[in-house]
C-alpha positions as CSV (number, residue, x, y, z in Angstrom):
1,X,6.0,64.0,91.4
2,X,5.2,60.3,91.3
3,X,5.8,60.1,87.5
4,X,6.2,62.3,84.5
5,X,8.6,64.7,86.1
6,X,11.7,64.4,83.8
7,X,10.0,62.6,81.0
8,X,6.9,62.9,78.8
9,X,4.4,60.3,80.1
10,X,3.1,58.6,83.3
11,X,2.2,62.0,84.8
12,X,1.2,61.9,88.4
13,X,1.5,64.6,91.1
14,X,0.7,64.1,94.8
15,X,-0.1,67.3,96.8
16,X,-0.7,67.8,100.5
17,X,-2.1,71.1,101.8
18,X,-3.6,71.8,105.2
19,X,-4.1,68.0,105.8
20,X,-5.9,67.5,102.5
21,X,-4.3,64.9,100.2
22,X,-4.9,65.4,96.4
23,X,-3.7,63.6,93.3
24,X,-3.4,65.2,89.9
25,X,-3.4,62.7,87.0
26,X,-2.2,59.1,87.2
27,X,-1.1,58.0,83.8
28,X,1.1,55.4,82.2
29,X,3.5,55.6,79.2
30,X,2.3,53.3,76.3
31,X,5.9,52.1,75.5
32,X,7.0,48.5,75.2
33,X,6.9,47.4,78.0
34,X,4.6,50.1,79.5
35,X,6.0,52.4,82.1
36,X,4.1,53.3,85.3
37,X,4.4,56.0,87.9
38,X,5.2,55.3,91.5
39,X,2.1,54.0,93.4
40,X,0.3,56.9,95.1
41,X,-0.9,56.7,98.6
42,X,-4.6,57.0,99.4
43,X,-5.9,60.5,98.8
44,X,-9.0,62.5,99.6
45,X,-9.7,63.3,96.0
46,X,-8.1,62.8,92.6
47,X,-8.2,65.1,89.6
48,X,-7.9,64.0,85.9
49,X,-6.8,66.7,83.5
50,X,-7.8,64.9,80.3
51,X,-8.4,61.5,78.7
52,X,-5.0,60.7,77.1
53,X,-3.5,57.5,78.6
54,X,-0.3,59.2,79.8
55,X,-2.5,61.1,82.2
56,X,-5.4,58.7,82.8
57,X,-3.8,55.2,82.3
58,X,-3.6,54.2,86.0
59,X,-6.9,55.8,87.2
60,X,-8.8,52.4,87.2
61,X,-6.1,50.9,89.4
62,X,-6.4,53.9,91.7
63,X,-10.1,53.6,92.1
64,X,-10.1,49.8,92.4
65,X,-7.4,50.0,95.1
66,X,-8.6,52.9,97.2
67,X,-12.3,53.5,96.1
68,X,-11.7,57.2,95.8
69,X,-13.6,59.7,93.5
70,X,-12.0,61.3,90.5
71,X,-12.9,64.8,89.3
72,X,-13.1,65.1,85.5
73,X,-15.0,66.8,82.7
74,X,-17.6,64.9,80.7
75,X,-15.3,64.4,77.6
76,X,-12.6,63.1,79.9
77,X,-15.1,60.6,81.5
78,X,-16.6,59.4,78.2
79,X,-13.5,59.3,76.0
80,X,-11.2,58.3,78.9
81,X,-13.3,55.2,79.5
82,X,-13.0,54.3,75.9
83,X,-9.3,54.7,75.9
84,X,-8.9,52.7,79.1
85,X,-10.9,49.8,77.8
86,X,-8.7,49.8,74.7
87,X,-5.6,49.9,76.9
88,X,-6.7,46.7,78.5
89,X,-7.2,45.1,75.1
90,X,-3.8,46.3,73.8
91,X,-2.0,44.9,76.9
92,X,-3.6,41.5,76.3
93,X,-2.6,41.6,72.6
94,X,1.0,42.7,73.3
95,X,1.4,40.2,76.1
96,X,2.1,42.6,78.9
97,X,0.3,42.1,82.2
98,X,-2.3,44.9,82.7
99,X,-2.5,46.5,86.1
100,X,-6.3,46.4,86.0
101,X,-9.0,44.7,83.9
102,X,-12.2,45.7,82.1
103,X,-14.2,45.2,85.4
104,X,-12.0,47.9,87.0
105,X,-12.7,50.2,84.1
106,X,-16.4,49.6,84.4
107,X,-16.2,50.2,88.2
108,X,-14.4,53.5,87.5
109,X,-17.6,55.0,86.0
110,X,-19.1,55.1,89.5
111,X,-16.2,57.1,90.9
112,X,-16.1,60.0,88.4
113,X,-17.3,63.3,89.8
114,X,-18.2,65.2,86.7
115,X,-17.4,69.0,86.4
116,X,-17.4,71.6,83.7
117,X,-15.3,74.7,83.1
118,X,-15.7,77.5,85.7
119,X,-17.1,75.1,88.3
120,X,-15.8,75.7,91.8
121,X,-15.4,72.7,94.1
122,X,-15.1,72.8,97.9
123,X,-12.2,70.4,98.8
124,X,-11.4,70.4,102.5
125,X,-12.3,74.1,102.8
126,X,-10.3,75.1,99.7
127,X,-11.9,76.2,96.5
128,X,-10.8,74.3,93.3
129,X,-11.6,76.1,90.1
130,X,-11.8,74.3,86.8
131,X,-10.3,76.0,83.7
132,X,-10.0,75.0,80.0
133,X,-6.5,73.8,79.1
134,X,-7.1,74.1,75.3
135,X,-5.3,70.7,74.6
136,X,-8.3,68.6,73.5
137,X,-12.0,68.9,74.2
138,X,-12.6,68.7,78.0
139,X,-8.9,69.1,78.9
140,X,-8.8,70.9,82.3
141,X,-6.5,72.9,84.5
142,X,-7.2,72.9,88.2
143,X,-6.6,76.1,90.4
144,X,-6.4,75.3,94.1
145,X,-7.1,78.4,96.1
146,X,-5.6,78.4,99.6
147,X,-3.1,80.6,101.5
148,X,-1.1,80.3,98.3
149,X,-2.9,79.5,95.1
150,X,-1.6,76.6,93.1
151,X,-2.5,75.7,89.5
152,X,-1.9,72.3,87.9
153,X,-2.1,72.6,84.1
154,X,-1.9,69.0,82.7
155,X,-1.2,69.4,79.0
156,X,-2.0,72.9,77.6
157,X,-2.3,74.5,74.2
158,X,-2.5,78.3,74.2
159,X,-3.4,78.7,70.5
160,X,-6.9,78.1,69.0
161,X,-7.1,75.0,66.9
162,X,-9.8,73.7,64.6
163,X,-11.2,71.7,67.5
164,X,-10.9,73.9,70.7
165,X,-10.0,77.4,71.9
166,X,-6.6,77.9,73.5
167,X,-6.0,78.1,77.3
168,X,-6.0,81.4,79.0
169,X,-3.5,82.3,81.8
170,X,-4.7,82.3,85.4
171,X,-3.0,84.3,88.1
172,X,-1.5,82.0,90.8
173,X,1.4,81.8,93.3
174,X,2.5,78.3,92.3
175,X,2.3,77.0,88.7
176,X,2.8,73.2,88.1
177,X,3.1,73.1,84.3
178,X,4.0,70.7,81.5
179,X,7.2,71.3,79.6
180,X,6.8,68.8,76.7
181,X,8.1,71.2,74.1
182,X,10.7,73.0,76.2
183,X,13.5,74.1,73.9
184,X,11.4,73.6,70.8
185,X,9.1,75.8,68.8
186,X,6.3,74.8,66.4
187,X,6.3,76.1,62.9
188,X,3.2,78.3,62.2
189,X,0.1,76.1,62.1
190,X,-1.1,77.6,58.8
191,X,2.2,76.8,57.2
192,X,2.2,73.2,58.5
193,X,-1.3,72.7,57.2
194,X,-0.3,74.1,53.8
195,X,2.7,71.8,53.5
196,X,0.6,68.8,54.6
197,X,-2.2,69.5,52.1
198,X,0.3,70.1,49.3
199,X,2.1,66.8,50.1
200,X,-1.2,64.8,50.2
201,X,-2.2,66.2,46.8
202,X,1.3,65.4,45.4
203,X,1.0,61.8,46.6
204,X,-2.5,61.4,45.2
205,X,-1.5,63.0,41.8
206,X,1.4,60.5,41.4
207,X,-1.1,57.6,42.0
208,X,-0.3,56.8,45.7
209,X,-2.2,56.6,48.9
210,X,-1.5,59.1,51.7
211,X,-1.7,57.1,55.0
212,X,-2.1,59.5,58.0
213,X,-1.6,57.9,61.4
214,X,-3.5,60.0,64.0
215,X,-4.4,59.7,67.6
216,X,-8.1,58.9,68.0
217,X,-8.6,61.7,70.5
218,X,-8.1,65.2,69.2
219,X,-5.7,64.6,66.3
220,X,-8.1,62.6,64.1
221,X,-10.7,65.4,64.4
222,X,-8.0,68.0,63.6
223,X,-6.9,66.1,60.5
224,X,-10.5,65.6,59.4
225,X,-11.2,69.4,59.6
226,X,-7.8,70.1,57.8
227,X,-8.7,67.8,54.9
228,X,-12.5,68.3,54.8
229,X,-12.6,70.8,51.8
230,X,-9.5,69.5,50.0
231,X,-11.4,67.8,47.2
232,X,-9.7,64.5,48.0
233,X,-11.4,61.2,48.7
234,X,-10.7,61.0,52.5
235,X,-11.5,58.0,54.5
236,X,-11.4,57.5,58.3
237,X,-10.7,54.1,60.0
238,X,-10.4,53.2,63.7
239,X,-11.6,54.5,67.0
240,X,-11.5,58.2,65.9
241,X,-14.9,57.7,64.3
242,X,-16.6,56.9,67.6
243,X,-14.7,59.7,69.4
244,X,-15.9,62.2,66.8
245,X,-19.5,61.1,67.4
246,X,-19.1,61.4,71.1
247,X,-17.7,64.9,70.7
248,X,-20.7,66.0,68.7
249,X,-22.8,65.0,71.6
250,X,-20.8,67.5,73.8
251,X,-20.8,70.6,71.6
252,X,-20.1,73.0,74.5
253,X,-16.6,71.7,74.6
254,X,-15.9,72.3,70.8
255,X,-14.8,75.5,69.2
256,X,-17.1,74.9,66.2
257,X,-19.4,71.9,66.5
258,X,-20.8,72.8,63.0
259,X,-17.4,72.4,61.4
260,X,-16.7,69.0,63.0
261,X,-20.2,67.9,62.0
262,X,-19.5,69.0,58.4
263,X,-16.2,67.0,58.5
264,X,-17.9,63.9,59.8
265,X,-20.6,64.2,57.1
266,X,-17.9,64.6,54.3
267,X,-15.5,61.9,55.3
268,X,-16.4,58.3,54.9
269,X,-15.8,55.9,57.8
270,X,-14.7,52.3,57.4
271,X,-17.3,50.2,59.3
272,X,-16.2,46.7,58.4
273,X,-12.5,45.5,58.7
274,X,-13.1,43.3,55.6
275,X,-13.5,46.5,53.5
276,X,-9.9,47.7,54.2
277,X,-8.3,46.3,51.0
278,X,-11.0,47.9,48.9
279,X,-10.6,51.2,50.7
280,X,-6.9,51.1,50.2
281,X,-7.5,50.9,46.4
282,X,-10.1,53.6,46.1
283,X,-9.2,56.2,48.8
284,X,-6.8,59.1,48.3
285,X,-6.1,59.7,52.0
286,X,-6.7,57.5,55.0
287,X,-6.8,58.9,58.5
288,X,-6.3,56.0,60.9
289,X,-5.3,54.9,64.3
290,X,-3.0,54.3,66.0
291,X,-1.2,57.6,66.1
292,X,2.1,56.0,67.1
293,X,1.7,53.1,64.6
294,X,1.8,50.5,67.3
295,X,-1.5,48.8,66.5
296,X,-4.9,49.3,64.9
297,X,-5.9,49.6,61.2
298,X,-2.8,51.7,60.3
299,X,-0.7,48.5,60.3
300,X,-3.0,46.9,57.7
301,X,-2.7,49.9,55.4
302,X,1.1,50.2,55.7
303,X,1.5,46.5,55.2
304,X,-0.5,46.8,52.0
305,X,1.5,49.7,50.7
306,X,5.0,49.2,52.2
307,X,6.7,48.5,48.9
308,X,4.8,51.3,47.0
309,X,7.1,54.3,46.5
310,X,4.2,56.3,45.2
311,X,2.4,56.1,48.5
312,X,3.4,57.9,51.7
313,X,3.1,57.6,55.5
314,X,2.6,61.1,56.9
315,X,3.2,61.2,60.7
316,X,1.2,64.0,62.5
317,X,2.4,64.0,66.1
318,X,5.1,63.2,68.7
319,X,6.3,59.6,68.7
320,X,7.3,58.2,72.1
321,X,10.6,56.4,72.3
322,X,10.2,52.6,71.8
323,X,7.1,52.9,69.6
324,X,6.7,51.7,66.0
325,X,6.3,55.3,64.9
326,X,9.6,56.4,66.5
327,X,11.3,53.4,64.8
328,X,9.8,54.3,61.5
329,X,10.9,57.9,61.7
330,X,14.5,57.0,62.8
331,X,15.2,54.0,60.6
332,X,12.5,53.7,57.9
333,X,11.6,50.3,59.4
334,X,8.8,49.1,61.7
335,X,7.4,45.9,63.1
336,X,4.4,44.3,61.2
337,X,3.0,41.0,62.5
338,X,6.0,40.4,64.6
339,X,8.6,41.0,61.9
340,X,10.7,44.1,61.3
341,X,10.0,45.4,57.8
342,X,11.6,48.1,55.6
343,X,9.0,50.6,54.5
344,X,9.7,51.9,51.0
345,X,6.9,54.4,50.6
346,X,7.7,58.1,51.4
347,X,7.8,59.2,55.0
348,X,6.9,62.6,56.2
349,X,6.5,64.4,59.6
350,X,4.1,67.3,60.2
351,X,4.0,69.1,63.6
352,X,0.3,69.2,64.4
353,X,1.0,69.2,68.1
354,X,-1.7,70.1,70.6
355,X,0.9,71.3,73.1
356,X,2.2,74.8,73.7
357,X,5.7,75.3,72.4
358,X,8.7,76.9,74.2
359,X,7.8,80.5,73.5
360,X,4.1,79.9,74.1
361,X,4.9,78.3,77.5
362,X,7.0,81.3,78.5
363,X,4.3,83.7,77.5
364,X,1.7,81.8,79.4
365,X,3.9,81.4,82.5
366,X,4.7,85.1,82.6
367,X,1.0,86.0,82.3
368,X,0.1,83.7,85.2
369,X,2.6,85.7,87.4
370,X,3.6,82.8,89.7
371,X,6.3,83.1,92.3
372,X,7.2,79.4,92.0
373,X,7.1,77.4,88.8
374,X,7.3,73.6,88.9
375,X,8.3,72.2,85.5
376,X,7.2,68.6,84.7
377,X,6.2,66.3,81.9
378,X,9.3,67.1,79.8
379,X,12.7,65.6,78.9
380,X,14.4,69.0,78.3
381,X,13.2,71.2,81.2
382,X,16.5,73.0,81.6
383,X,15.9,75.0,78.4
384,X,12.7,76.5,79.7
385,X,14.2,76.9,83.2
386,X,17.1,78.9,81.9
387,X,14.8,81.4,80.1
388,X,12.5,81.8,83.1
389,X,15.3,82.3,85.6
390,X,16.4,85.4,83.7
391,X,12.9,86.9,84.5
392,X,13.3,86.1,88.2
393,X,11.0,83.1,88.6
394,X,11.8,80.5,91.2
395,X,12.1,77.3,89.2
396,X,11.7,73.7,90.5
397,X,12.5,70.6,88.5
398,X,11.8,67.7,90.9
399,X,12.8,64.2,89.9
400,X,10.4,61.3,90.0
401,X,9.8,60.5,93.7
402,X,11.3,63.8,95.0
403,X,9.3,65.8,97.5
404,X,9.4,69.6,97.5
405,X,7.9,72.1,99.9
406,X,6.4,75.3,98.5
């Protein structure tokens, strides 16, 4: 594990088998300053599970340095490229040196080896099978078939969401699996949606604006489909609009392209930044990036409404330590234009996670029937390990940089 072993972020796993060198994900953590995995050696082939920056963020550096190919699904290629270009821009705005530039991201497009679910690749005489991870459109798990079969999950969700169907277990000998929600269970999704909708309506009825920070990839589309028939005047701002259009061009990766198309048709998108003040006055709900409140249009809307106790900021996902969103949840304050400000509008958190929770992870692992389980991408792996050891699984929790033999 070069990164993302004992923490959520910067996931990167280097694997050697029968002389073949493989890399699974190479991400960065979008904290301040950003965190990076250990630099990987040259490999024969890299595999990208999905587009999120904590899995893809160092792929341009990888290709610019070694010139290797990266296996990924079409949504991961298209959306990943968008996010990586944005990552370069954000680094420049925040004053942190970027490990690559836009030219490297452009070069990356030549190195993608596009696959789809159920494809089988021949890698050094081994078959690698591509499976859906259920996390966001195009998120993949990779099953490496050799003397012992290993599966790398990336991020998984085993439950069906509005956007995608949940991941299905795959029999394997070695399972390398995320543990983001080890020790924690999600409330029932229908219950979360009901509470969220009730709160947005309550905010609107008292004359406020409901500001919904949402990740452009996956979460924005989930929130659009949750709010689409609410009767509220919902507006979308930020990169989520472009991501939605791209997804509609790849309908085979969606659970219901028709429902997403309906949501896009219903919900107005802000096209001109100059319109934001007018939007803030007329909208009931604004779904906007960034999901961790670190940049993007969300800062404009919160700055406009920060002293309005009728309005609310409704957080919809995990907030990484060191981000504006985490600061806001813990202290009721955040940084706007370089200054720490008290936010007086109501704050709420709704668990719309696209990750499997503790019990769902256990159920998935048991159904895969592995002999060895490697837990990664989690800061509380022990909780999951303790429950799995009772059932006789051999559990590995390598630290960053630690080599294990299986």
